[in-house]
N, C-alpha and C positions, 0 to 999 in steps of 0.2 A: 525446259519453263517449269518453275519454280511452279511447287506444288501449292493448293489453297490451304490455310492454317484452318479453316473456319471447322473440319470435321475433328482437328485435331486436337484444339484446345479444349480441356475440362469442361464442364458445365458445373453450374453448381448445384448439389443434391438438392431434394424437395425439401428436406427438413431444415433446412440453412436458415430460415426464418424464423426456427425456434432457438437458434444458435445465439447465443450471449457473449461477445468477447469479455476476456479480461480486461484488469486497466493497464491496456500496454500503449504506448508513444508511438505515433505513427507521424513522420514528416514525411511532405509530398513537393515536388519541383517541378514545375509545370512550363511547357515551352509554348503555352497555348491557354487563352484567357476562357474558352469555354471549355477547357480541359479541368481547369479550375474549378472553375462554379460547380461543373460535375463532383468534384471530391470535395466541395465545400457542401454539396446535395447529399452524399453519400455518408460525410460525418454526422450526416443528423437523422443516417437510420435506427432506428432500435435497436438493432445488433452492433451498433458501434456506440449505444450509449457512456459506457464505461471506457471507452477509450479514448484520448487527447490524439486530436487530429488536429494538424499546423497544416497550411496551404501557402507555399510562397510562389513567385515565377521565378525562371533562372534554369531549367533543368538540370543536367548533371554535371556541369562547371560550376554551380552555386552550391551542388552537394558536397562536392568534392571541397569547395572551402569551406562549408561551414564545419565538418569534422577534422580540422588540422588538428584544435587545441582542446576541442570538446569530445565526447562518448557522444557512439552515435544511436538510434533511436531501438526501439523491439523491430518497425519497419519501416524502410525510406521508400517512397516512390516515384519513381522517375521517370519525365517524359523524353523521347525524346526521337527530333526530325531527321534523323541521320538514318545514310544508307547503313548495311548491314554489319560493314567492316569497321567503321566508324564507330558504331555504335559499341561496338565488342570492347573497342580501345579504349573509349570512355569509361564504361565500365569497370573495366581493370583497373583504371584509375582511382577509380571510386573504392575497389577492392582494398588500396592501398593506405585509405583514411578509415575504415568500417572493424567495428567490433566484429571478429569473429562468428557470435551467436546472431549479428542483425540481418534479418530479411530484406530481400529486396524485390517488389514487383515492378515490374518494366513496363509502360506503356508508350508503344511505337503506332507509326503510320505505314506498316510495310506489313503485308499478311501473307507471310511466309513461313513455311513448314520447316524448311531448315531452320531458318535463322530460331525459331523457335525450339526445336531440337536441340542447338546448340548452346541456347541459352539456360535450356533444362540441364544437360549435362556439365555446364560450368556453375551448377550452384543457385538460380536463379530462381525465386520461387513461383512466379508466373510472369505471362506475358501478355497482355491487353490488346488489343487492337483497336485503334480508334474508328469508327465514331462507335461509343456504346451509352447504356442509360446509368444515371445514378445506382440502382437498384444492382443491375450487375456488375458497380464497381466496388456496391458493397458487398454482394457475394464473393466477388476473387477476396476479399481483403479478409475474410470470413472464412475462407477458405483454406489460406495461407497460415491459421493457424490451426485449423482444423486436424489435421495431421497430426500435430504434436500431441505428445504424451501429457496428460493432467500434471499441470505444476504442484511442486509440494505446497503442503498449507501451511499456510501464515501464521508466524509465531502470537501466541495467547500469552498475554502478561495481565495477570492479576492483581489489581494493587487495591488491598484494604486496611482498615484505621486499627490498630490497635484499641480505640477507645475514640467516641465521637467528639467532633472536634479537632484531630490531632493533624488534618491536614491531609490524608490518602487521595480526595477528590480533586483537589488544587494539583497535587504532586503527579498524578496519574493522568490528567488535561495537559502540563504542561511537557509532561515528557512525550504523549503522544503529538503532540503539536511539532516536537524538537525531533521527533523521528521522521513525519512528513516536511516538514521546511525546512533543517538542517541538515539530514541526512538523504530526503532525497524519496525516500522508499513510503509507498501508499497503504497508508494506515486508516483503520478504522475504532473511534473511541467508540465504548459501549455504554451509558449508563444505566446500570439496574438497580439504581435506587427509585424504584418507580415511583414513590410518594413523596419525595422532599430533593431527588437528583438536581445537582447546580451545574451540569455541561452545558444544558442550553442557555443558560446566563453567564457562563463564562467565555461564549465563546458567541455572544450576541444573537443567539437563535434562538425561534420560538416556534418549533416542531411542532404541528399540529398531531402528527402521529409520532410512534418510536418504539420504543422496548416492548410497551406493556402488549402492542398491537404484534408485532413480533413474535412474543411467546402464547399469544393467543392463535394464531395462526393454526386453522388446522392442516394445513400442507405446507409448512415455510419453505421456499427456494431462494434462489439465487433472484429471480426478476423479483418478486415480493419483496426481498429482502430491501434490494436496491430503490425499488418507491418509499420504503420508510427512510432512508439515508438522507440527511441533510448535508448540502456541500459544503463545508469551508473553504476548501480549497480545490485546486486540481488537484492534488494529494491527499487531502484529508477529507474526511468522511465523520459524520455523527449520527448517532442513533441515538438519540436524547430522550430524557424520560419528562412524560409531561407532565408530571406533578399533579397528578388530578388524585384526591384521595377519595371520589367516588370509585376508583379501581382498586380490587383486592391485592396485596404484595404477596401474596402467598404465590411462592414461583414451584411448578412440577418440575423435577431433574430433567427429564427425557426432553422437556422442549426447551430447559435452558442449554443443554448438548447442543439439542439441535441447531441452535441459536450460533450456537459458539462453531458451529462445525458450519453450516453455510458462510458468514462472515469470513472464516478462515480459509474458504475458496477464493474470496474475493479480492483479499487486501495481503499485504506481504505483514501486517503486525496487525492484530487485535491488542487494544489497551479494554481491559475491565475494569470501569469503574463498580467497586461490589461497596451494596451496604452492610450494615452491622448485623442486619437481623439475622443471627444464626443459625441456619436450617439445611437439611442434608441435601439440597440443590445448590447450596452455597458451598458447602464442603465438599460436593463432588466436583465444583469446579475450581478449587484452590484445587485439589489432587491431580488435577487432570492438565491443568495450565503449565504451558511450558516454564514460565516463572512466578514468582510469587514474590511481593514486594508490600511489607510489611511498615507502614509509618508508623511513628510512636513519639508522644513528647517523652522529656527525659522525665517523668514524674512514675510514682510507684505504680498506680494504678494501669498504667501505659506498661510496665515494667511487668506485671503479673500476668496480665493477657498475653503479650507478646510469646512469653514465656509458655501460656499454653499452646498459641498459636503452632510454635517452633516444634513443640513437643508431636502434636496430631500429624502434624506437616512431614516431618521426620521420618514416623512412622511408616507413612502410606507413600513416601516420595522416594524412597533409599536409593532408585537409579538415575535420579534427577539433582539437580542442581539443586543446594540448600535457598531456602528463602531469603530474600534481602531486606536489610532492615536499612532504614530512611531515618536519623535522628531529627525531628522536626520543631521549629519553632525554640531553638535552644539559647540562651542566655538571654533570657525576659528577664528585664530588670525587677530585683528585690522578690524572686523568687527563687525558693528552695530549688535544687535541681540535679537526681542522679549525674555524675558525669559518665560521658561516653565508656568511657575504660569501663566503670562498675556496672552499667545497663549490657555491656558487651558483654562480662563475665559470670554477668548472674544467667543471661539465656543463650550464652553459648556461641551465637555469633557476632562479628564485631560490624558497626555501622557500614556500608555503601557511601555515605553521605552523611554528613553533621549540617544543616541549615538553620543557619543564625535566625531568630528571630526580627522581623525586618516589617513589620505594618506598613508603613509609607508605602513601601515597595508594593508589598502585595495588596494594600486598598485599592493603588488606582489602578494596577491590573484588574480587578474586580470590578470596579465600580466603572469599569470602561469596557469591561468586555472583552482584553486583551489579554494573552500570557506574559508570563514576563520577558522571556525574550523580545517581545514588540514593543515593549517599555523600555527596558536597556538592556541591547546584547551584550554588552562589557560586565552587568552585577553579577557579583559571586553566582547566585542561587541560578541564572540561568547558564554559565557555565558548569554547572553541577548537573543541571536538567540535560544540556546536551552529554554529556560526560556518563550519565548513565544512560540516556537511549544510545548512546554508542554500546556501552555493554550490556544492555538487552539485545540489541538488534544482531548480536552476531551471527555469523553465514556459520554454515553446517560447509562440508568439504562438496565443489562443485562436483555433481555430475558431469563426465562427459559431453560434450555436446555432440550433437548429429552436424554430420557436413550440411555449411550453409551456404551464403552468396559466394559465388567463386573459389569454393573451396579448392581447386588443386592452386588457385595461386594463395592462397590464405593459405595454406599446409606448407609455404616454403616462405613465407616470409614472417617478420617478426612485427608482433601487433601490439600498439597502445591498448591498456586497458582502462577500465572505468576508472574515475577518479572517485564513483564510491564503494 
């Protein structure tokens, strides 16, 4: 006689309610409508507030068909009404279309400790026996990720203009959007121009709170920061500036560094839209950012300021990639301009992108709260923003993955890799 699984299944730790999952994708495939509703209810749990949970009917067979040509998510939840032997065969089929790093949580209707042990031996993350509550489901999902080492922090990309009006904010917003929507990476844009920031306007958002409140928080953590973010899409969030002139614009360097540290733990990319109010805090952010992007117009004042910025950054970022230069608003009619070649020769770095003056295209986008890629995907600036996003989102060497779902099978088979 099979022993009961009740005493073998791990229980959620008492501290589980304090855990906030990172921005992971979770796909659930259910055989029973009651299970599907419980999973939807679990997706509303505050611990899963940042996770993207989708629930559909169909079980393992539907899951197998879903990943024939598309990458599998961070976690797949599958429900099976079958017996132990048939269930294992189905899960082997699923392993053939899954990424090695994808985790699997199985919902079954057999309370069997031997089946549970076999699933664990094969690398399944957890086995939950119906019936269960939405809270138990959420705790199980949290438990799947709780044993993982902390993910590496997101890349911090600091955008600054060589002169007011150079277009650094527009560049940062469009590149941040491209990182999220074109490259499919979770990204946050932080507008740190507290008095005059335009990120809210450019994304058609009106956040009642934002960067100023985050910087003023006594004990800023991920939960607090999450409450201050405005969601622009499933992958893009905005920490806007409320443009309140009654707020002080002086920022403490330690508060700024703490904010960036917290944001980088919850997103793959953190795009900083920086003001030109030069100060110690701004200097520190530029020095410690993973990437610095200077936006300049082809004029003398921009050239001088760019040279000064490059000199400071070269001195303090000797082991980092040099700052990137974007020449913006090039070829303005009847305006004398410094050629990109001469500009590069004077500042010591070649432009990564040269963006032509196009007031009609950028004006339509700005007036409608849209990004250039939304107005015209084929426009040359949209292509340049995508290319710059790809350059900035370069990945470090991927660490060796822990054994995952059905690892004995996966280790013997060639896997398709994520298109991203």
